[in-house]
C-alpha positions in Angstrom: 17.2 9.4 -7.1 13.6 9.9 -6.9 14.0 8.5 -10.9 15.5 5.7 -8.9 12.5 4.9 -6.6 10.1 5.4 -8.9 11.3 2.8 -10.9 11.8 0.6 -7.9 8.3 1.4 -6.6 6.9 0.3 -10.3 8.2 -3.3 -9.7 8.0 -4.2 -6.1 5.8 -6.9 -6.9 8.5 -8.5 -9.2 11.1 -7.9 -6.9 8.7 -9.5 -3.8 8.2 -12.3 -6.0 12.4 -12.6 -6.6 13.1 -12.5 -2.9 10.3 -14.2 -1.7 7.3 -13.5 0.7 9.4 -13.3 4.5 12.4 -11.2 2.4 10.6 -8.8 0.9 8.7 -8.1 4.2 11.5 -7.4 6.1 12.6 -5.6 3.5 10.3 -3.3 1.8 7.5 -2.8 5.3 9.9 -0.2 6.7 10.3 1.1 3.5 6.2 1.2 2.7 6.3 2.8 6.4 8.2 6.0 5.2 7.0 6.8 2.4 4.9 10.0 3.5 8.1 11.8 3.7 8.4 11.1 -0.1 7.6 13.2 -3.4 4.6 13.4 -4.3 5.2 11.3 -7.3 7.1 9.1 -5.5 4.1 8.4 -3.0 2.0 7.9 -6.7 4.3 5.5 -7.9 3.8 3.5 -4.6 -0.3 3.9 -4.4 0.0 2.8 -8.0 1.8 -0.5 -7.1 0.8 -1.3 -3.8 -2.4 -3.1 -5.1 -0.7 -6.0 -6.6 1.8 -6.0 -3.7 -1.4 -6.9 -1.4 -2.3 -9.1 -3.7 1.2 -11.4 -4.1 1.5 -11.8 0.0 -2.2 -12.4 0.8 -1.4 -15.5 -1.4 1.5 -16.0 0.6 0.2 -15.9 4.1 0.1 -11.8 4.3 -3.3 -11.2 4.8 -2.0 -9.9 8.7 0.1 -7.7 7.5 -2.4 -5.8 4.6 -5.0 -5.7 7.1 -2.6 -4.4 10.2 0.0 -2.5 8.2 -0.9 -1.9 4.7 -3.9 -0.4 4.6 -3.3 2.3 7.4 -0.8 3.4 5.5 -2.6 4.0 1.9 -5.3 5.7 3.9 -3.1 8.3 5.5 -3.0 9.6 2.3 -7.0 10.1 2.2 -6.4 13.9 4.1 -3.7 14.5 2.0 -4.4 17.9 1.4 -1.6 19.2 -1.1 -1.9 17.3 -4.2 -5.4 15.5 -5.3 -3.7 13.3 -7.1 -2.0 11.3 -4.4 -5.5 11.6 -2.7 -7.2 9.6 -5.7 -4.7 7.1 -6.3 -5.1 6.3 -2.5 -8.3 6.0 -2.9 -8.2 3.3 -5.7 -5.4 1.5 -3.7 -8.0 0.9 -1.0 -10.9 -0.1 -2.4 -8.9 -2.4 -5.1 -6.6 -3.7 -1.6 -10.0 -3.9 0.4 -11.4 -6.5 -1.8 -8.8 -8.9 -0.2 -10.4 -7.8 3.3 -12.6 -11.0 4.8 -16.0 -9.8 5.4 -15.4 -10.1 9.3 -12.6 -7.4 9.0 -14.6 -4.8 6.8 -16.2 -3.7 9.3 -13.1 -2.7 11.5 -10.5 -2.1 8.9 -12.4 -0.5 5.8 -16.3 1.1 7.1 -14.5 2.5 10.1 -10.8 3.5 7.9 -13.3 5.6 5.5 -15.6 6.6 8.1 -13.2 8.6 10.2 -11.2 9.7 7.4 
């Protein structure tokens, strides 16, 4: 089961392209919201691939989803104490995803997050 989840997460951008934007949001976002309850290797796979998924959906009008839903999911791992690899991957993903955030939104959605975590 864990191997299947990891394999799926390795290919989330591919699957999102195949099932189109609206379907990918409807199907994948609920799964992403539950990622905190997964094993560490699944979390790391998610964090390793979420930036490329974000780039894809940003090109299809998913900016608000990145800003309001995906960045908070990723930043929730900043204070994860059980495995520093999870924190490192969260930081890398957050930095990559932050480049997609418009300048006028960086203060409230990037800087405040970094300061508060």
